[in-house]
C-alpha positions as CSV (number, residue, x, y, z in Angstrom):
1,X,119.8,160.0,135.5
2,X,119.2,160.2,131.9
3,X,116.7,162.9,130.6
4,X,114.3,160.0,129.2
5,X,114.6,158.4,132.8
6,X,113.5,162.0,134.0
7,X,110.8,162.0,131.5
8,X,109.4,158.3,132.3
9,X,109.6,159.4,136.1
10,X,107.7,162.6,135.8
11,X,104.8,160.6,133.3
12,X,104.5,158.0,136.0
13,X,104.3,160.7,139.1
14,X,101.6,162.5,136.8
15,X,99.7,159.2,136.2
16,X,99.6,158.6,140.2
17,X,98.9,162.0,140.8
18,X,96.0,161.8,138.5
19,X,95.0,158.7,139.9
20,X,94.7,160.0,143.5
21,X,92.8,162.9,142.5
22,X,90.1,160.7,140.4
23,X,89.7,158.6,143.8
24,X,89.0,161.5,145.8
25,X,86.4,163.0,143.6
26,X,84.5,159.8,143.1
27,X,84.5,159.0,146.7
28,X,83.0,162.4,147.5
29,X,80.2,161.4,145.2
30,X,79.4,158.3,147.0
31,X,76.9,158.5,149.9
32,X,77.4,156.5,153.2
33,X,73.8,155.4,152.9
34,X,74.5,153.7,149.9
35,X,76.3,151.2,151.8
36,X,74.7,151.2,154.8
37,X,77.1,153.2,156.5
38,X,75.7,155.9,159.3
39,X,76.0,159.4,158.5
40,X,77.2,160.7,161.7
41,X,77.5,164.3,162.9
42,X,81.0,164.8,162.2
43,X,81.5,164.7,158.6
44,X,83.1,167.7,157.0
45,X,83.3,166.7,153.3
46,X,80.5,165.0,151.4
47,X,80.9,161.2,150.2
48,X,82.9,158.4,151.8
49,X,86.0,158.9,154.0
50,X,89.0,157.0,153.4
51,X,88.6,154.6,156.1
52,X,85.3,153.7,154.8
53,X,86.7,153.1,151.1
54,X,89.3,150.8,152.6
55,X,87.3,149.2,154.8
56,X,84.9,148.2,151.7
57,X,87.6,147.3,149.6
58,X,89.2,145.1,152.0
59,X,92.6,147.0,152.0
60,X,94.4,148.9,154.6
61,X,93.6,152.5,155.3
62,X,97.4,153.4,155.1
63,X,97.9,151.8,151.6
64,X,94.6,153.5,150.6
65,X,95.9,156.7,151.7
66,X,99.4,156.4,149.7
67,X,97.1,155.7,146.4
68,X,95.3,159.2,147.0
69,X,98.3,160.9,147.7
70,X,100.0,159.6,144.4
71,X,102.8,157.8,146.0
72,X,104.8,155.0,144.0
73,X,102.6,151.9,145.2
74,X,101.1,149.2,142.8
75,X,97.8,148.5,142.4
76,X,96.4,144.8,141.7
77,X,93.4,144.1,139.3
78,X,91.7,142.9,142.3
79,X,91.8,145.8,144.1
80,X,91.0,148.1,141.0
81,X,87.6,145.9,140.8
82,X,86.7,146.6,144.4
83,X,87.6,150.2,144.0
84,X,85.3,150.5,140.7
85,X,82.5,148.6,142.7
86,X,82.7,150.6,146.1
87,X,83.0,154.0,144.1
88,X,80.0,152.9,142.0
89,X,82.0,153.8,139.0
90,X,80.3,153.8,135.6
91,X,81.8,151.6,132.7
92,X,83.6,154.6,131.2
93,X,85.2,155.7,134.7
94,X,86.1,151.9,135.5
95,X,88.1,151.8,132.1
96,X,89.8,155.2,133.2
97,X,90.8,153.8,136.5
98,X,92.5,150.4,135.3
99,X,94.3,152.5,132.6
100,X,95.7,154.9,135.2
101,X,96.5,152.0,137.7
102,X,98.0,150.3,134.4
103,X,96.6,146.8,135.1
104,X,94.0,144.8,133.1
105,X,90.5,144.6,133.8
106,X,89.3,141.0,134.6
107,X,85.8,141.9,133.7
108,X,87.0,143.8,130.4
109,X,86.7,140.2,128.3
110,X,83.0,139.7,129.1
111,X,82.1,143.0,128.1
112,X,83.8,142.7,124.8
113,X,81.4,139.4,123.9
114,X,78.6,141.9,123.1
115,X,77.9,142.0,119.5
116,X,78.6,144.9,117.1
117,X,76.1,147.9,117.7
118,X,73.5,147.9,115.0
119,X,74.1,149.7,112.0
120,X,77.9,149.4,112.2
121,X,78.0,147.2,109.4
122,X,76.1,149.6,107.4
123,X,78.7,152.1,108.4
124,X,81.6,149.8,106.7
125,X,79.1,149.2,103.7
126,X,79.1,153.1,103.0
127,X,82.9,153.2,102.9
128,X,84.5,153.6,99.3
129,X,87.6,151.8,100.0
130,X,88.0,148.4,101.0
131,X,87.1,148.1,104.8
132,X,86.5,145.4,107.3
133,X,86.3,144.8,111.0
134,X,88.4,142.3,113.2
135,X,88.1,141.3,116.4
136,X,90.9,140.1,118.7
137,X,91.4,136.8,117.2
138,X,91.1,138.4,113.6
139,X,87.9,136.9,112.7
140,X,86.1,139.1,110.2
141,X,83.1,140.7,111.6
142,X,81.9,143.2,108.8
143,X,83.3,143.9,105.6
144,X,82.2,146.2,102.5
145,X,81.8,145.5,98.6
146,X,85.1,147.1,97.8
147,X,86.8,144.4,99.9
148,X,84.9,141.3,98.3
149,X,86.0,142.7,94.9
150,X,89.7,143.2,95.9
151,X,89.6,139.7,97.7
152,X,87.7,138.2,95.0
153,X,84.7,137.0,97.3
154,X,86.6,136.5,100.4
155,X,85.6,136.5,103.4
156,X,81.9,135.8,101.9
157,X,83.2,132.6,100.3
158,X,84.7,131.2,103.6
159,X,83.0,129.3,106.6
160,X,85.2,130.7,109.1
161,X,86.2,134.1,107.8
162,X,89.4,134.7,109.6
163,X,92.3,136.9,108.4
164,X,95.0,134.7,109.7
165,X,93.4,131.6,108.1
166,X,93.0,133.4,104.8
167,X,96.5,134.3,104.6
168,X,98.2,130.8,105.7
169,X,95.5,128.4,104.7
170,X,94.2,130.0,101.6
171,X,96.3,129.2,98.4
172,X,94.6,132.6,96.9
173,X,96.5,134.9,99.2
174,X,99.9,134.0,98.0
175,X,98.7,134.9,94.5
176,X,97.0,138.1,95.5
177,X,99.6,139.8,98.3
178,X,102.8,140.8,96.7
179,X,105.7,139.7,98.6
180,X,103.5,137.2,100.5
181,X,106.5,135.5,102.5
182,X,107.5,139.1,103.8
183,X,104.1,140.0,104.6
184,X,102.8,137.1,106.4
185,X,105.9,137.1,108.5
186,X,105.3,140.5,109.6
187,X,101.7,139.5,110.3
188,X,102.5,136.8,112.6
189,X,104.5,139.1,114.9
190,X,101.6,142.0,114.7
191,X,99.1,139.1,115.5
192,X,101.3,138.3,118.7
193,X,101.5,142.1,119.9
194,X,97.9,142.3,119.2
195,X,96.5,139.4,121.5
196,X,99.3,140.5,124.2
197,X,98.2,139.1,127.7
198,X,94.8,137.4,126.0
199,X,96.9,134.6,124.2
200,X,95.3,132.1,126.6
201,X,91.9,133.1,125.8
202,X,90.2,130.0,124.0
203,X,89.3,131.7,120.9
204,X,92.8,132.9,120.1
205,X,94.1,129.6,121.3
206,X,92.0,127.7,119.2
207,X,93.2,129.9,116.0
208,X,97.0,129.6,116.9
209,X,96.6,125.7,117.3
210,X,94.7,125.2,113.9
211,X,97.2,127.0,112.0
212,X,100.3,125.7,113.8
213,X,98.8,122.4,112.6
214,X,98.1,123.1,109.3
215,X,100.6,125.8,108.2
216,X,104.3,125.0,108.8
217,X,105.2,128.6,107.9
218,X,103.1,129.9,110.6
219,X,104.1,127.4,112.9
220,X,107.8,128.4,112.4
221,X,107.5,132.2,112.6
222,X,105.1,131.8,115.6
223,X,107.9,129.9,117.6
224,X,110.2,132.9,117.0
225,X,108.1,135.2,119.8
226,X,108.6,138.1,117.1
227,X,106.3,141.3,118.3
228,X,105.7,144.4,116.3
229,X,102.9,146.9,116.2
230,X,100.1,146.4,113.8
231,X,101.1,149.5,111.7
232,X,99.6,150.8,108.5
233,X,101.7,151.7,105.1
234,X,101.9,150.3,101.7
235,X,99.8,147.3,100.9
236,X,100.3,146.1,97.3
237,X,98.2,143.4,95.7
238,X,98.3,141.5,92.5
239,X,94.6,141.3,91.1
240,X,93.9,138.6,89.0
241,X,91.5,140.8,86.9
242,X,92.7,144.6,87.7
243,X,96.2,143.6,87.8
244,X,98.5,145.6,90.5
245,X,96.9,147.8,93.3
246,X,98.5,149.9,95.6
247,X,97.0,151.0,99.1
248,X,97.8,152.7,102.4
249,X,96.3,150.9,105.0
250,X,95.2,152.7,108.3
251,X,93.5,150.9,111.5
252,X,91.4,152.3,114.2
253,X,90.2,151.0,117.2
254,X,86.6,150.9,117.8
255,X,85.3,152.8,120.9
256,X,82.5,150.7,121.4
257,X,84.4,147.2,121.3
258,X,88.0,148.0,122.4
259,X,88.7,144.4,121.1
260,X,87.8,145.2,117.7
261,X,89.7,147.5,114.8
262,X,88.6,149.0,111.7
263,X,90.8,148.6,108.8
264,X,90.8,150.4,105.8
265,X,92.6,150.2,102.5
266,X,92.7,153.7,100.7
267,X,94.0,153.6,97.0
268,X,97.4,155.2,96.4
269,X,96.5,157.9,93.6
């Protein structure tokens, strides 16, 4: 077995062990009476027993025991959701559980529909460099004055401010973005990687369908199934007033909305 395979195996084993420890600790903090279960007189440890967790989650005791023991068993999103409910996990603990189990939370999308926290737009406004916030569909949720200056009034002059629509449907993008074709091709691959398992969401499907219909370039590259990470790096623009401008792009996921990202363009000195 190659060293890389051994490393992957060790990482997977550590993750399963961490998951088992987390579940044991979590059930120790749930009282039987919280679920209408009798206290009994033979409990040696606090919290729920494995048998009780398994019963409440409608899974077998053996399988649940294997999970706590860190054995190599897969856990479905449905079972993870039942465990989160039974163990009365907080939202942060629930996210941690799903991450350790390596499966998507079926309720995560609903949580992302909440508006951005009050004051976040003000934070973006106070960033000196061009900055903006995108949601999963790459709609612009916030932007600052420096971005408006760089993009000649976009996104404020758009009825549906979306970065993909700007790049592929607004003629101004071809003049502003240096080497537009190469950059636009990479953007399609970045967007596909970004939406991932959420490609069937109505909002994402609507954006893709519109662009496929209205942009032959987007339709061509979207059909090639290219995927790449949304990385930072050099971004060059040909501004109509200031001439050539060069930036380093940095992208950060928002802790308050994991489907959103803050993008900053720091001027090259």
